[in-house]
Phi, psi and omega in degrees: 000141183276150178259129183243151176239117183222155183206140178272141175189158179230108185225172176288131189297317181299322181290322178292326177300321178292321179298321181294320180291325175289329184290340178085000178301135190264332186202151174181173179250139178230129172259124185240125175252118184281169183289343178268001176099358180288133177254128172230149177239127183255143170254130180241152175225091178059357173220162185226130183259135181268347176057043171079010178272117177273136170050058175286158181257118180277117174265335183180147177236133182241136176239136172275105180259013185306299182300316176306312177295320178296319179296317177302316184292325176290323180296315179296325177290314174308313177301318181291322178296307188297315178297328179278350185285154177279341179279147182277128181234123175231155169239130183232139186270189184291344179261023176053042183247136176293127171257323178222140176215120185277172191293330178294320181294319178292321182291326181291313179290337187067042175241163169269168183294325183280351171276352188240300187300133179088346183265155179286140180305321175307322185290315187285314185268339185102144189296316182296316181290323180297310181290323189277322194249300193280307187309311181291330177290322176290321182297320180289329177288323181296347183270001176101006177267148171271131186238130175230147186193159172254149179218149176234117185219152180258127179254149188305316189261334184262342190080204182281125179234151179258121183246141164251129182247135174234127177246124183243125177288147174236126175284136170244199184292328186249029182107205180280118183232357176212161173232133176263124178248129172250121187241121184244122175287111181247026178307304181296325178292328178291323178293325183292320181294329174298310179301318181296319178300310181297312175309318184290326175297319177296315180288333175286336182274350184280157176278338178288142178275131183230135174221157167234134182231154177266188183285349178261019181054044176252135176292128173253328172218143173218125183276179182304319187286333177285324177298322182292314181299318180275350175068040184227157176270158182309318188289343177269002176236307186295135184086353181254163180278143185307307185304324175295333176270318177271345185103133184302313188291315178292326184292316180285330185273325188248336197242315191303313182299318175295318172301316178296323172303315179293330176290346173276002178109000180275139168280118185248135179224130177198167176255153178206161170252135177216140180269106176279142178318299189268343189245347179079203186281131184225149171268128190239133166256122186252137178237126179243134180232131180282141177241124185281137176244191180294332181248029181104192183293116180231002174213161179234137170259130182239129178242121177245119184251124176280103186252024185297310179295318181298319176299317177291322175290328171299308181304308179303322174294323185285324178290322179295321173295323178288320183300313176306314177299319179296316178296321176298320180299316188286326177298313178299325177294324181291323182289323172299323174293318175297321174300332182287318185266333188082186182277172173287111182242128180161160175231005187288158184298322183295328180289318177301323182298314180297317179298323178296323177297315184296322177294326179286314188279339187290339175285353183252182182247018184288145175296140188230131173252109184268125179244154181158161179289161182300135174086010181274351179097037180295317179304319177302320174297318175294324177285332176290322175297318179296316188296327181256015176263175181286357181255014185303333184276356178252186192291143171247100187257121185256141174227125178260106181292340179271343185266352186250125171314143184298324177295337179257351186295320183297314179300320177301315190284309193258346181083176178208152174271161175302133179076008182295332173204175181299124181097352174279077187277355182204161174294140176240134177268124180286159181287341171293323178291324183289334181272006177306131182074358186239217181235138170253124180246111179262093187284150177055045187295341178294345180266009175291126177310147174300322182291337177272346181297322179295324180293327175287327175292327178292315176307308188293322185282313184265344182060036170212158184201175174233141169300159176288135184084004183237155174254001181281126178268129178255138177265142172228167177210095173229159169263129182264125165240129176247154174221154179204152170251011179268164172271105186289327186295325179282327177291323177295318185294326180277005180081012184266356181209136183291133186291319180299318172301315183297323178288329178293331179273331187267042173295317179218093181274146181230116177267117182265125187292144170292167189293329186292339175271358173223056185299333178296336177281350188296314179301319176301312177296323175297314174303316180294319181284330177295317178293327182286317185284331179293320178302314178295323180269005173063046177243164172236111185242118179253345186217153175232129187292145181301315181306314178298322182287320177295321176300318179291329181283336182279327183297143184280338178055070176302327177270003171063217193293324180295324177291320176301313185296322183289328178291315183296324179297320176301316183304308178304319181300314186277002182277125173240121187110196186257357182247128182304128179247112185253138171289066189290344178299330176312309190282320185287326178292324174297320181289320179296313191287346183282343184290129180076355174268147177292163181296319185292320174303314181292320183290331182288319185288318176299317179295316182297318173301318178297315172303322180293315180302316182270009177057034177089355186280128186265318182243178184083190181295131183056022167290175179293318180302309176307312183295331181265357179077022179252156161290148173307318178292321179300311180300319178299317179299316180291326174303312180300314187292319184269000179066046183250127175255113187293340177298336179289346182252006179284143178289000000 
């Protein structure tokens, strides 16, 4: 429906015509009622023709303002939009005079509207800025070009601000007569960009691999370290899906479940192993961090840290600690052993001959085979060789091959990996590995199982071996000293010991004499053991009866020095006062009962009496093996051969 504006009035027609002409209205409709009652409608263009009608009576005037009102309404809408924008908008004419300036511009400049509209740009901005920056851009735009540029300017109230300016030409009746300028304050955006560039430099410079992925498992960011590890260019990763880059199998097994957990808002950390194309298998510590978007977690930041070398260092440190712990244990055992035997004591010629051979071979790296009966001090001789050798500052590792069950001896010597066999719950460092750069002493080597002997021979020949359950070959450099109380020639002849291994061991044999062949050393040994035991038991013993010493020198000591020390210890326990009181009847009765009896019967009786004293206990402190100066396994063999049941003597 058309909108009309009308009013009633009665005036002289000529007078109203003059008013219309003076009003400047360009067009309108007029309803004129003549005196005769005739109604006519004139269309006027700044003039009104009466068409010969004299003195008409003007009854009313109506204007069609529909389009005018619509234009006004649209103008008001545009004004509201322009005024509500965050961007600063101005319109400038060809005289560089402001025609329009919106609220954002006035606020930014700190001016009121009447201080800007109708004023020259030069007066508002200042001549220097107008001439140097604004005028050239306006002139270029008045030539019909759209001009865009950035500007940094210091404002009195706001300080230094970064602006992005866009100039658009507007056509009028005579061509381009106005310019619309849109000014955006991009200061915070620029600062954010600078910070982003700084972050990018940091992220790109990190050794850790960093990527960002979206909910479609698509790479959004991948830093230089990640590109390097994957051996790909940025365009081969960014924008691509994770399964296509890392492989579908690896994605499903190692990655997807963790990513999905992180998309629920959790921080996820875990370790994994991954085979990189150029680097091989690496240990990776992965950290997944959720990133919130408008609709919740929509991205993940993933940090991948290559901890392979760290893991290796940790493993080496753990192995070193294990080695130190093992060496400490063996050292403590060695100290206990030394306390049990004392130093090599004696002045007999046969002992001096042995020590002379020890001095000759100690300076070399030759393998030494120490031969001798049980309890003669073979380990002390081995330690003496080590202590004066060039390896004296490194480990002396002892293995008693008879004391370790045959099923466990291989693991004890070579070590094993976790899971190598049932019960292997952790990696174990073998004693060969512990002896690297030092000395390995294999006591009772004749008891090594036949099936294990080729592996030992290989180590002696090639100086290398593998742990049980491992394919990694380890290199070692140790000196081997072996000891046995067996007749090796007979054992080799019976096929219980490999001849090639025997020849490898028997490079430099040293035979330690039994105590019965060095009786002149017994008084020195007795005095040494008495002082040591008395000190340990907090006793003071100053003399040893002559009869006691003579009896001790006459006894053959089948258990040699170990048996002598045990006997002296029992004597010190029984002593009250400063004079040693020894149970000589043990020796005398053994000697009397031995008349007319076989050596085997004598040995049997001696063992039975010892079992009675130890109440059937075979090993440990005050056990029968310790009292007799025998190894537990040796005693068990004797018991089986002589038909003695130790259970009969238990309490």
